[in-house]
C-alpha positions as CSV (number, residue, x, y, z in Angstrom):
1,M,-17.5,52.2,-233.9
2,T,-21.2,50.9,-235.1
3,T,-22.6,51.4,-238.7
4,A,-25.8,53.2,-239.2
5,L,-28.5,53.1,-241.9
6,I,-30.5,56.1,-242.4
7,T,-33.4,56.6,-244.9
8,G,-34.5,59.6,-246.7
9,A,-30.6,60.6,-246.3
10,S,-30.2,62.9,-249.4
11,S,-31.6,66.1,-247.3
12,G,-33.3,67.7,-244.8
13,L,-33.3,65.7,-241.2
14,G,-31.8,62.7,-242.7
15,A,-28.9,64.2,-244.3
16,E,-28.3,65.9,-240.8
17,F,-28.5,62.6,-238.7
18,A,-25.9,61.7,-241.4
19,R,-24.0,64.5,-240.5
20,Q,-23.8,64.2,-236.9
21,L,-23.8,60.3,-236.7
22,A,-20.4,60.8,-239.1
23,A,-18.9,63.1,-236.4
24,Q,-19.3,60.6,-233.9
25,G,-17.3,58.1,-235.8
26,H,-20.2,55.9,-237.1
27,D,-19.8,54.5,-240.6
28,L,-22.8,54.9,-242.6
29,V,-25.1,53.6,-245.2
30,L,-27.3,56.3,-247.0
31,V,-30.7,55.4,-248.4
32,A,-32.7,57.6,-250.7
33,R,-34.0,58.0,-254.3
34,G,-31.5,60.5,-255.5
35,Q,-28.2,58.7,-256.3
36,D,-26.4,61.9,-256.9
37,R,-27.1,63.6,-253.8
38,L,-26.4,60.7,-252.1
39,D,-23.0,60.3,-253.4
40,A,-22.2,63.8,-253.0
41,L,-23.1,63.6,-249.3
42,A,-21.1,60.3,-248.8
43,K,-18.0,61.7,-250.4
44,E,-18.0,64.6,-248.1
45,L,-18.6,63.0,-244.9
46,G,-16.2,60.1,-245.5
47,S,-13.5,62.9,-246.6
48,R,-14.4,65.1,-243.5
49,H,-14.6,62.4,-240.8
50,G,-12.8,59.2,-241.9
51,V,-16.0,57.0,-242.2
52,A,-16.8,54.4,-244.4
53,T,-19.6,55.2,-246.5
54,E,-22.3,52.8,-248.9
55,V,-25.0,54.3,-250.9
56,L,-28.3,52.6,-251.8
57,A,-30.4,54.4,-253.9
58,A,-33.9,53.0,-253.3
59,D,-37.3,54.2,-253.5
60,L,-38.8,52.3,-250.2
61,T,-42.4,52.1,-251.8
62,D,-40.9,50.0,-254.1
63,P,-40.9,46.3,-253.2
64,V,-38.0,45.4,-255.1
65,D,-36.0,48.5,-253.7
66,L,-37.5,47.7,-249.8
67,G,-36.1,44.3,-250.4
68,T,-32.7,45.4,-251.4
69,V,-32.7,47.7,-247.9
70,T,-34.0,45.0,-245.8
71,T,-31.5,42.5,-247.2
72,R,-29.0,44.9,-246.0
73,L,-29.9,45.4,-242.9
74,A,-30.3,41.8,-242.1
75,D,-26.7,40.7,-243.6
76,P,-25.2,39.4,-240.4
77,S,-21.7,40.0,-242.3
78,R,-22.2,43.6,-242.1
79,P,-24.0,44.5,-239.0
80,I,-26.1,47.7,-238.6
81,G,-26.0,49.1,-235.2
82,I,-28.1,52.3,-235.6
83,L,-31.4,52.8,-237.8
84,V,-32.9,56.0,-238.8
85,N,-36.4,55.5,-240.3
86,N,-36.5,59.0,-241.9
87,A,-38.0,58.7,-245.3
88,G,-41.2,60.6,-245.7
89,L,-43.7,62.8,-247.6
90,G,-46.7,65.0,-247.0
91,L,-50.1,65.2,-248.6
92,L,-51.3,68.4,-249.3
93,H,-55.1,68.1,-249.6
94,D,-57.8,66.9,-247.6
95,F,-58.4,62.8,-247.5
96,H,-61.7,63.4,-249.8
97,H,-59.8,65.2,-252.5
98,T,-56.3,63.5,-252.4
99,P,-56.4,60.4,-255.1
100,V,-56.4,56.9,-253.0
101,E,-53.6,55.7,-254.8
102,E,-51.4,59.0,-253.3
103,E,-52.7,57.8,-249.7
104,V,-51.6,54.2,-249.9
105,H,-48.1,55.2,-251.5
106,H,-47.8,57.5,-248.1
107,L,-48.8,54.7,-245.8
108,R,-46.1,52.4,-247.7
109,L,-43.9,54.8,-247.1
110,H,-44.5,56.0,-243.5
111,V,-45.9,52.7,-242.1
112,E,-45.0,49.6,-244.3
113,A,-41.5,50.8,-244.9
114,A,-40.7,51.5,-241.4
115,L,-42.2,48.3,-240.0
116,K,-40.2,46.1,-242.5
117,T,-37.1,48.0,-242.1
118,T,-37.3,47.3,-238.4
119,R,-38.0,43.9,-238.7
120,A,-35.0,43.1,-240.7
121,V,-32.5,44.8,-238.7
122,L,-34.2,43.5,-235.1
123,P,-33.0,40.0,-235.1
124,G,-29.5,41.1,-235.5
125,M,-29.5,43.6,-232.8
126,L,-31.0,41.6,-230.3
127,A,-28.5,38.8,-230.9
128,R,-25.7,41.3,-230.2
129,G,-27.2,42.6,-227.5
130,E,-27.3,46.4,-228.5
131,G,-29.0,48.5,-231.1
132,R,-30.5,51.5,-231.7
133,I,-33.7,52.8,-234.0
134,V,-34.9,56.4,-234.3
135,N,-38.4,56.7,-236.1
136,V,-39.1,60.0,-237.3
137,A,-42.6,60.8,-236.5
138,S,-44.3,63.7,-235.9
139,V,-45.8,66.3,-233.5
140,A,-48.6,65.7,-235.7
141,A,-48.5,62.1,-234.3
142,F,-50.6,63.8,-231.3
143,L,-53.4,65.6,-233.4
144,P,-56.2,64.6,-235.4
145,R,-55.2,65.7,-238.7
146,G,-55.8,63.7,-241.6
147,T,-53.9,60.3,-242.7
148,Y,-50.5,62.0,-242.3
149,S,-51.3,62.5,-238.6
150,A,-52.6,58.8,-238.2
151,A,-49.6,57.3,-240.2
152,K,-47.2,59.3,-237.6
153,A,-49.5,58.1,-235.1
154,W,-48.8,54.5,-236.0
155,L,-45.2,55.1,-235.8
156,L,-45.4,56.7,-232.2
157,A,-47.2,54.1,-230.8
158,F,-45.2,51.1,-232.6
159,S,-42.1,53.0,-231.4
160,R,-43.4,53.3,-227.6
161,W,-44.3,49.5,-227.8
162,A,-41.1,48.6,-229.2
163,N,-38.9,50.3,-226.9
164,V,-40.6,48.9,-223.9
165,H,-40.7,45.3,-225.0
166,Y,-36.7,45.2,-226.6
167,R,-35.4,47.9,-224.2
168,R,-34.2,45.2,-221.5
169,S,-32.4,43.3,-224.6
170,G,-30.2,46.2,-225.4
171,V,-32.3,47.7,-228.2
172,L,-33.6,51.2,-227.6
173,V,-36.2,52.6,-230.0
174,T,-37.4,56.3,-230.4
175,A,-40.1,58.3,-232.1
176,L,-38.6,61.8,-233.0
177,C,-41.7,63.8,-232.9
178,P,-40.8,67.6,-234.5
179,G,-42.6,70.4,-235.2
180,F,-42.4,72.6,-238.4
181,V,-38.6,72.1,-239.2
182,R,-36.7,74.3,-241.8
183,T,-35.9,71.6,-244.5
184,E,-37.2,71.1,-248.3
185,F,-39.9,69.0,-247.0
186,H,-42.7,71.6,-247.0
187,A,-41.3,72.8,-250.4
188,R,-41.3,69.7,-251.9
189,M,-45.1,68.9,-251.2
190,G,-46.1,72.5,-252.5
191,M,-47.1,74.0,-249.3
192,E,-47.7,77.4,-248.5
193,T,-45.4,78.7,-245.3
194,R,-46.1,82.0,-245.1
195,W,-48.8,81.4,-242.5
196,I,-46.6,79.6,-240.0
197,P,-44.7,81.9,-237.5
198,G,-41.4,82.3,-237.0
199,W,-41.2,80.9,-233.6
200,A,-42.8,77.9,-235.0
201,W,-39.8,76.5,-237.1
202,L,-37.1,74.5,-235.7
203,R,-33.4,73.8,-236.7
204,A,-32.5,70.4,-238.1
205,E,-29.3,70.5,-235.9
206,R,-31.2,70.8,-233.0
207,V,-33.9,68.3,-233.8
208,V,-31.2,65.7,-234.9
209,R,-29.3,66.1,-231.6
210,D,-32.2,65.9,-229.7
211,G,-33.4,62.9,-231.0
212,L,-29.9,60.9,-230.8
213,R,-29.8,62.2,-227.3
214,D,-33.1,61.0,-226.2
215,N,-32.8,57.7,-227.9
216,L,-29.4,57.5,-226.1
217,A,-31.1,57.9,-223.2
218,G,-33.5,55.2,-223.6
219,R,-36.6,57.5,-224.1
220,S,-39.5,56.1,-226.1
221,V,-40.5,59.8,-227.6
222,S,-38.5,62.7,-228.4
223,V,-40.2,66.1,-228.8
224,P,-37.6,68.9,-229.4
225,S,-38.2,72.4,-227.7
226,L,-40.5,73.3,-225.3
227,R,-43.0,74.9,-227.7
228,Y,-43.7,71.5,-229.1
229,K,-43.9,69.9,-225.9
230,A,-46.4,72.3,-224.7
231,V,-48.6,71.0,-228.3
232,R,-48.3,67.7,-227.1
233,A,-49.4,68.5,-223.2
234,A,-52.3,70.6,-224.9
235,A,-53.1,67.8,-227.2
236,A,-54.3,65.5,-224.1
237,V,-56.8,68.0,-223.0
238,L,-58.2,69.7,-225.7
239,P,-61.1,69.0,-227.8
240,D,-60.6,67.4,-231.6
241,R,-62.5,70.4,-233.1
242,V,-60.1,72.6,-231.7
243,L,-56.9,70.2,-232.6
244,G,-58.2,69.4,-235.7
245,G,-57.2,72.9,-237.5
246,P,-58.7,74.5,-241.0
247,A,-59.4,72.3,-244.1
248,R,-56.4,71.9,-246.2
249,R,-56.3,73.4,-249.7
250,P,-58.9,72.3,-252.2
251,K,-57.4,70.0,-255.1
252,R,-58.0,71.9,-258.4
C-alpha cells in the first residue's frame, strides 16, 4: 500500500480520511497544528490497523511550516501516493467587516497551501505513473457567497483542470464538494447552526467515503448526496441574487 498525507488531520473530515485510508491499509502522514491530537490519532490508527504513522505538527499559513510539509511531500525516498488537502477555516462576517489580514490568512490556507502541496507532490507521482489527490472544497464553490466561496471555487477549477491534464499520466485529482457536515468546523468559527435544517447535515463518514470512491473512479468533482447534487444543479440556473443568500452577522 501507499502512503497518504492528510492536512487538517486532527479532527473532522481530516481525521475521517485518516481512519478510512488506514482501514484500507495505507500508511499515514498526519498534518495539523495540534500535536497532541495528532499523536493520539496516530497511535490509535497504528494500533488498530497496523499501519505506519508519521506526525507533522504544522501551521500551513506559516511559510516555514508549509516548507516542512512540501519538503516531506517531495522526498523521493519516502514517496507520497495520496494527498488530501483538507485543512481549512471559515469566515464568519461579511467581507467589509472582516480584517484584510484574516482574508489573506484564509486565502493562504485554502489556495496557496493547496497549490504548493500539490506542486510538491506532483513530480514524484508523475515519475511513478500513479497518484491520487483529493482537494476538499465545498458546495459553496458553486455559489456566489463571499471570499470563502471564491477560494473554494478556485480549488474546484484547479482540481478539474488538473484531473483533465494529469489523468492521462496516472494522477487522479478530485475536488470534494460537501455541504454542511457534522464536524467541529462551524463551532470553531463561532457560527450559529440552529437555523440549519436537519436534512442539510451530512455525516463525515459518508462524505469521505464518497470522495475517495469518486477519486478512485477518476471523477474531477465529487458532490456527496442527492440533496447537494440538486444544489449544484440549481446553482447553474438560478440568479445570483437568489444564490447569494442573506448577509452574514455584522462584526461587533
